C-alpha positions in Angstrom: -38.0 20.9 3.4 -35.7 18.9 1.1 -32.5 20.1 2.4 -34.0 18.7 6.3 -34.7 15.6 4.3 -31.0 15.1 2.6 -29.6 15.8 6.2 -31.8 13.4 7.9 -30.6 10.7 5.3 -27.0 11.7 5.4 -26.9 12.4 1.9 -24.5 15.3 0.5 -25.2 17.9 -2.1 -21.9 16.7 -3.9 -20.2 13.6 -4.5 -16.9 13.2 -3.4 -14.2 10.9 -4.2 -12.4 8.3 -1.6 -8.7 7.7 -0.9 -7.8 11.4 -2.5 -7.2 14.6 -0.9 -9.9 17.4 -1.2 -9.0 19.9 -4.3 -8.2 22.8 -1.3 -5.7 20.8 0.9 -2.3 19.6 -0.4 -2.4 16.9 2.3 -0.8 13.1 1.6 -0.1 11.0 3.8 4.0 10.3 4.5 3.3 7.1 6.4 1.6 5.7 3.6 4.1 7.0 1.0 6.7 5.8 3.3 5.3 2.3 3.7 4.7 2.0 0.0 8.2 2.3 -0.8 9.6 0.2 1.7 7.4 -2.8 0.3 8.8 -1.8 -3.2 12.6 -1.6 -1.7 11.7 -4.7 0.1 10.7 -6.6 -3.0 13.9 -5.4 -4.9 16.0 -6.6 -2.6 14.3 -10.1 -2.5 15.0 -10.4 -6.1 18.4 -9.2 -6.3 19.5 -11.9 -3.4 17.7 -14.9 -5.2 19.9 -13.8 -8.2 23.4 -13.3 -6.0 22.3 -16.7 -4.6 21.8 -17.9 -7.9 25.0 -17.1 -9.1 26.8 -18.3 -5.9 28.4 -21.9 -5.1 28.1 -21.6 -1.4 24.6 -23.6 -1.8 24.6 -27.0 -2.6 23.0 -27.9 -5.7 20.1 -29.7 -4.0 18.9 -27.0 -2.2 19.8 -23.9 -4.0 16.6 -23.9 -5.9 14.3 -24.0 -2.3 16.3 -21.1 -1.1 15.8 -19.2 -4.4 11.9 -20.1 -4.5 11.6 -19.4 -0.3 13.3 -16.1 -1.5 11.3 -14.6 -3.9 8.1 -16.1 -2.2 9.3 -14.3 0.8 10.2 -11.2 -0.6 6.3 -11.0 -2.5 4.5 -11.5 0.8 6.7 -9.1 2.5 6.2 -6.2 0.0 2.5 -7.0 -0.7 2.0 -6.8 2.9 3.7 -3.3 3.4 1.9 -2.0 -0.2 -1.5 -3.1 1.4 -1.0 -1.3 4.7 -0.1 1.9 2.8 -3.3 1.3 0.3 -5.3 0.9 4.0 -3.8 4.2 5.0 -4.5 5.9 2.1 -8.0 5.1 2.3 -8.3 6.1 5.8 -6.9 9.2 5.0 -9.5 9.6 2.3 -12.1 9.0 4.6 -11.0 11.7 7.3 -10.8 14.1 4.6 -13.9 13.3 3.4 -15.4 13.8 6.8 -13.6 17.2 7.1 -15.4 18.1 3.6 -19.0 18.1 5.5 
C-alpha cells in the first residue's frame, strides 16, 4: 500500500544526486568536458594576447588600453559561455542518468 502511494506521488525509495553519473556506470560526457576545456583555453588565449598587445608597439598609446580591455572582456565572456554550456550538459547528463536508474 505504501509503495503504491509513493509510486503515485513520484517519490523514490532512495534519493540520487543530480549531475553525477550513477555509481554503476563510468559515464562522463565527453562533449561537456571538451566545452569546459575550450572555455578555459579561450580565456588563456585572450589573456596571452592581451599581454602581447600590451608589450607591442604596433598600437598607438591612446588605443592600447582600449584594445586590451576589450580583449580581456571578450575572452571572459567567451569562457563563461563555453563553461556554462558544459555545466548545462553535465546537468542534463545527470538528469538522464537519474531517469535511467528508475
